[in-house]
N, C-alpha and C positions, 0 to 999 in steps of 0.2 A: 523540403528537399530540394536538393541542387547539385548538378554536376556529378550525380551518383551518389550522392552522400545522404543519410538519414541523420538528422539532428548532429550529434558529436560522436556517433558510434563510430569504432573501428568494426571491422568483420567480425572479430571474435566476441566483442562486446555485444553487437547486435543479436548475434546468435545466442549470447547466454542470455540477454535480456528477454528474448520470446521464450527460450527454452525455460529458463526459471520462473519467471512472471506470467507467461500464458500456456506454458507446456506445448510449444510449438516448435517444430524443426523447420526454421525458415530456410535451411538448405536444401529441403525438400525438393527435386526436380519439378515437382509439379508446380513450383513457385518460379521456374525460370522464365525469363522474359528478356527479349533484346539482348542488352549488353550483359544481363546477369548483374548489374551493379546492385547496390544496396538498395538504392529509390527505385529501380525497377523490379526487384523482388518484392518490396513493400506495395507497389503498385498491381504486380500480379496476385498477390496475397489479398488484397481488398477486392480484386475482381472475382475471384474463383470461391472463397469462402462464404460461409452464411453471414447473415445480418448479425446473428448475435456474437460470433467470434470477432466480426470485423468491428463491430460496436465496443466489445470488450478490450480490442487492441486500441482503439482510439482512446478510451478512457485511461488506459494504463500509461499511454504515450503522455497524455496531458498532465497526469500526475508525476512522471519523470520530468516533463520540462517545467514544472512548478517547483520541483525539487532542485534542478540546475538552477532557476530564477534565484530561489532563496540564498543559495552559496556563491551567488554572483558567476557563474560559468554561461549563462544566458544574459543576453540583454533583453530589458524591458520593451525596447523600441523594436526588436525584432519578434516578441512576442508580447503584445500588449493584451490588457485584459479582454478588449472586444474579440481578439482573435482566438485567446482560451476559451472564453465564453462560447464562441461558434462551434470549436472543435468538440466542447462538452455537450453541446446542444445536440449536434450530429450523431455522438457516440449515444447519448441518451435516447435519441430518437430509435437509432438502429437495435436497441435493446429493450425498446418498449417501456423505458423508464420516464416517468413524469419529470420536467425539469424543477429544480429546486432554487431559491434565491441563493446566489453565490454569497460566500463572506469572505472578507478579506483577511489577510494575515494579521493585521495588527488588532482587528476586531476579534480574532479567536484567541489572540495572546492576553488580550484585555480582560476577557472574562474570568470573574473568579469562581472557582470550584471548592474554594475552602481547603480543609484537610481531608486526607484521604485515608482509606483503611482497606488492606487486602481483606480482611475479615469480614467486610460487608458484603464481599462476593458469593459467600456461602460456599465456596469450594472445600475440597478435603483439607483437614488440619495440616497434612505434611506438605502439601502444595502451597497452603497459605504462608506456613513458615518460612518457606524458600522465598517467595514473593516478598514478603515483609522483609525479609534480611536484604534481598535486592533493592527495594525502594530505600532503605536505610542507606545502603551502599551510594545510591545516586546523590543523596545530600551530602555525604563525606566528598563524591566526585564535584560537586558543586563548589565547596568549600575551598578544593584544591585546584581549581580551575581546570579540570580534566573533561573538557568537552566532548571530546572523541569517545571516551568511556561512557560517558551520560547518553551519548547516542545508541551505542550498542545495548547498553543496560535497558534503557527504554523499549527499544525493539524488541529483545528477548523477554521481558516481563510482559508486553502486551501480546506476544504470542504466546506465552505460558498461560496468561489468563483466559484468552480466548480458546485456546485447548481445553481447559478446564470447565469452561462455560460449555462449549460443545459437549463434552464427555458427559455432564449432568443433563443434557438436553439432546441427547443423540437423535432421536425420531426427527425433531423439528428442523435440526440442521441438516439431516440426510435428504429431507423432502424439499429442501430449498432448490428452487432452479439453479441458483448460483453453485451448487455443490459440485465439487471436481470430479470428474468420471472417467473411468478407461475407455480404451477402444471399443470395448463391448456394452459401454453406456452403463457400467455399473459404477456406485457412488464408492469412491477410495476410502480406505479405513482412516479414521481421524488422524493416526499419527504418520499418514502420508499426505496430508494437506499442507499447503504452503499457507504463510501468513496472509497473502493476498487473497485467498479463499475464505480463510475466517473473518476478515474484514468484510468482504462483500456480502457474505452469507448473514453476518450478524446486521448489517444493515439493511439487507432486505427482509430482516425476522422483526426489524424496528427496535432493535436492540443498540444499535449506534445512529445517532444524526446524521445527517449529510456534511456537516463541518467537521464531525471527528472521522468520519470515513474519508472525507477528503486529504485531512491532514496525516491520517494513519497510514495513507500510501505514501505520503511524502516520507514519514518516518520509516517505512518499509525499504524505500530506495535508498536512505541513508545508510541503514543498516547493513545492506549489502557491500559496503564499502568497508566491510570487516576484512575483506581480501586486500593486503597490501598493493598489490599491482593493480586492482580495480580503483583503489582510492587514487593510486598514482597517476593512472590513466586518465580520471575524471576531476584531478586536481581539486580532490575534496578535502578542504582544510576549514571544519566546523570551529565555530566562535561562541561565545556566549548566548548570542541570539539563536543560532541553530540548536544550541542544548535547551533553550528557554522553549523553542517551539517543542521539541521532542518531550519534554517535560509535560508541557501543556496538554499534549496528545494523550499521554498515558494518565494523567489524572483526570481529563475529560471522559476517557473511555470507562475508568472505574466507576467515576460518579454516575454516568449513564447507565452502564450495566448492571450496576447495585440498585439503582432505581426502576429499572425496568424488568429484571429478572423474574419479577412475582408472575409476570404474564406468561412467562413460557414453561411449558411442563412437557416432562420427557413421555 
């Protein structure tokens, strides 16, 4: 933060980021502070909110930074690994989450998950059919060099899979401390959850490992660029490497969910 800025957010994109990803109205008067710049509103938010919400915001911002680094909008000189690790450490401490060893982009990409099958997830036949078709579509996009389409398809398939898994394991998903709630503290209906919540809850339940959680949030941020003006403002131009990361996230999620679902009961 400097000179009133927060990262590369405009007023609108910052409002949308907090609203879409965290369910927070950052324009709320309770966050008014000094000049009311984006940086000052961020400072006030950190001052007045509880540890859990502040920790969640830091972890979400770290995920956004990592995504911007991957597409070249941020420099590694400005956001070295030591700084990112420290930010994640602070966020996890506020959330009461034990730190885990970080994994690099290259280490994640190089993991071999073999072939994947939507059928291995044990979802409803109709949902499985749709997911299988989309996975086949992703393969066609790779052949056509349609990197942007791969990003969007991977994001939509991941969200569909996690909704399907949550629907079959409603009780344990609703009991998670990461489950999104309304103002009265009641857990939202699954169809009102956002991808961020599905990822966090699946990780808390042990269905997704830390590396997949981390890069799933990167994919989630990329998927948000489905809006042309948001893509234009962020200068998002996915290439083959971006597409490969998103595809690896989806493959890893399917493999881990398939392997671990036996321990989840409704």
